[in-house]
N, C-alpha and C positions, 0 to 999 in steps of 0.2 A: 503493499500501497504507500511507504515512504516512497519506493521506486518510480510510482506512477505520479505521485505527489511531484518529487521533485523534475522528472518529465514536463509534465503541463503546467506547472506553477511558476516555477523557477527556469526553467530552458538549460538548466548545465550540462554540459555534455559529463560531466564526472557521474555517469549514471548508474552505474555499476554497484556490486557490492561495497565495494571501497567508499564509494561517495554516498552509500546510504549510512552505515559506519559513521563516516565524517560528519556526514550530516547532524544525525543524534548525537554527537561528541558536541557540537554545538547549541544545541538545545538548552535552555536550564537545568540545572542538575543531571547536564548531559555526562561527566565522569560516574555517577549513579547509576544510571541508565545505560549507557553503554556496558557497567559493569553486569547487571540484570538479562541484558539482552545477551551477552556472553554466554552467562550461567546458564540461559534457556538455551542458548543455541547446543551447548553441551551437553545438556540434558535431553534434546531430539534426537541427538545424535545418539547416545547411549539406547535410547529407547529404540531408534530404528536398529543400532547393532544386536540387541534383545530379539528382535523379529529374527532379526537375520540367521544368528546362532541358534536358536531355542524355541523357533517357532511362533514367535509372542503374537501372532495373528490368526494363529490355524491353518493354515495355505497348506500344510502336506510337504509328503516328500516326494513326489512325481517330479517329472523333469519339469513341467511348467511350473510346478511352486519352488521348485530350486531355483529357476532362473527368476523369480517374481523375489524372492529372499536374498539372491545375488544382488537384485536389485537396490534392495534394503541397504546391505552393506555399503555400497556406492554413497548411498543416502547418507549414511550416519557415518562416512569420511569424510564427506561434505561439510556437513555440519560443523563436526568437531574442528575443520578445515576452518571453516567462518568464525569458530568459537576462538582459535587462537590469533585468528586474522582481527575481533576487537581488542583482545588484550594486547597485540603488538600496538596497537594505536592510544589505548593506553598509558602505553610507557613511551607513546612519544615516537615509535615509529611502525610505518608504512610503505607499500607501493603502490606506482600509479596503477589505475582500473589497467588489469589484461595482461601486466608484467608478471603477476602470479603464475597463470595458465601460460603463458610463455615459456617463463623459465621450467616448468615442470616438463612443458613440451620438448624444449632441450636436453633437458636431464636424459629421456625417455631416448631421446633420439641418438644418444652418443651411447646406448646401450647396444649390445647384440642384438640384430634384427628389432632395432629401436622403432623404425621404419614401421614396422609390420605390427608393433605392438600400438603405435597410434594409430593404424587405420584399423585394429579389434577394436579399440575404443570409440571411435567415430562411427563404426558399425553398432556398437551396442548404442550410442546415443542415438542413431537415426532408429534403430527398432523402439529405444524408447519413447523415442517421438510417435511413431507407428501407434505403440501402446496406447499413449496419453491420447492421441487422436482417435482410438477407440472408445474410451472412456467418455470422450467427451460426446461422442456420436452416441453410446448406448446406454449413458448415465450409468453405468453400472457402479461408481463410487457411490452412490447413495444405498449401498449395501452395507456399507459402513458407517449411513446415518440413520439415528433413531428414527423412527415414523414420526413421531410426534413432531420433527423440526421442520420449520414452516415452508412453505410451499415453492416459495419464492428460490427456496437454498440449491435444488437441479438446475437453473436455467446458469444462474452465477457459476455453481460449479463447472458447467459444461463449458462457459464463455472460458472461465481460467484455464481450464484442464487444456482446450482447445490453444489459447495463447502459448503457454508452456509446451504444446507440441510443436509450434513455430520455432519457439526459442531452441530446445533440442534439437531441431531439423539443421540449426544453423550453425551449432556447436558442433554436430555431429561431422556435417559437410565440410567442417574447415579444420577438424579433425582429420579427415582423410584423405584432405586437399596436403595438410603437411606431412602426415604419412607417406603419400604418392611423390611428393617432391622433396622429400626428407628437409624440409626448410620450416623450423618453429615459429617463422613471423606469422605464417598461414592460421595459426591458432587464433579463436576469438572465445574469449572469456562471456560473460554475461554483456558488461558493456559493450562489447564490441559489436556483440549479435546485435543490440538493440539499435547502434548507432546505425551496423549495415542497413537497415530498415527506413531512417530517414529518409533516404530518395522516394520512398512508396508512403504518401502522407496517411492513407486508408487502411495500410496494412499496420503501420507503426502505433498508430492508433489504436486499432484495434487490440494489437498486441499489449501496450502498457494499458489500455482498460481490462482487458481478460485477468492481465498480470495483479490490479487492482483487485477485482473479484475472485482471483484465489486468494489472495490475502483474506478477504470478507469469507470465503468457504472456511478456510483454515480457522478462523474465530469463531463462527458456528461448529466448528469441530471441538473447541474446549469443551463446549456445551453440551452436543449429541453426538460424538463419536462414541462408536459401539468398540470398546476395546475387549477382546478375548482374552481368556487367561488371564485375570484382573488381579490375580494373588501371585504377582510376578517374582516374589522372595520364596517361594515355596516351590514354583517351577523353576527358579534357577538352581535350588538346592538336590530337587529331583534329577534334571539333567547333567551336573557333576558326580553324582554318585559314582 
């Protein structure tokens, strides 16, 4: 939601994750807010990691379920990385938007078969984009929402999920290009992906508005999300015995 605000209200080009975190830091009591944001991102990363390792959402163990749980692991790493980035900002250290992703891409390209690894990662993002698009079309995400939630949650969630699909597709294509040409500068982070859409005003407006709606859906989920296996501690103990 802050991402949409920065794009529409301020017109800034520092519109990626770094830009949002910097904006939070400039708010009244920004240091406290950024600390709380880092803690929340860390907890969400841990929750996603639990879903990946211990099937916290009851997906099962078949091939499709394992693919979904692998996606949860990737989400966990992404949110933990954002928490780390927020802590770096609190300590007065940060990187320009998109440089973190390019630095990681350069590191991967230096590995044996690094280009292939980046290509696989790009393909994974494109598959994730297709998955998000399917979720937007079928509204399958509503299976995890309590039926008592307001009726407007479904169309808002569809728009938000469709916007995520567009961003995932751009990032995935950039990773495939980086892997094919072995050049890290092809890699696009969130800010680069959004900037790439500025030349298409209607698509850009849809994606930004959609991301705001996805933020609204996330707020709805804090109240009406159906979390399976609620006794996390007991499930964790049973898994490690």
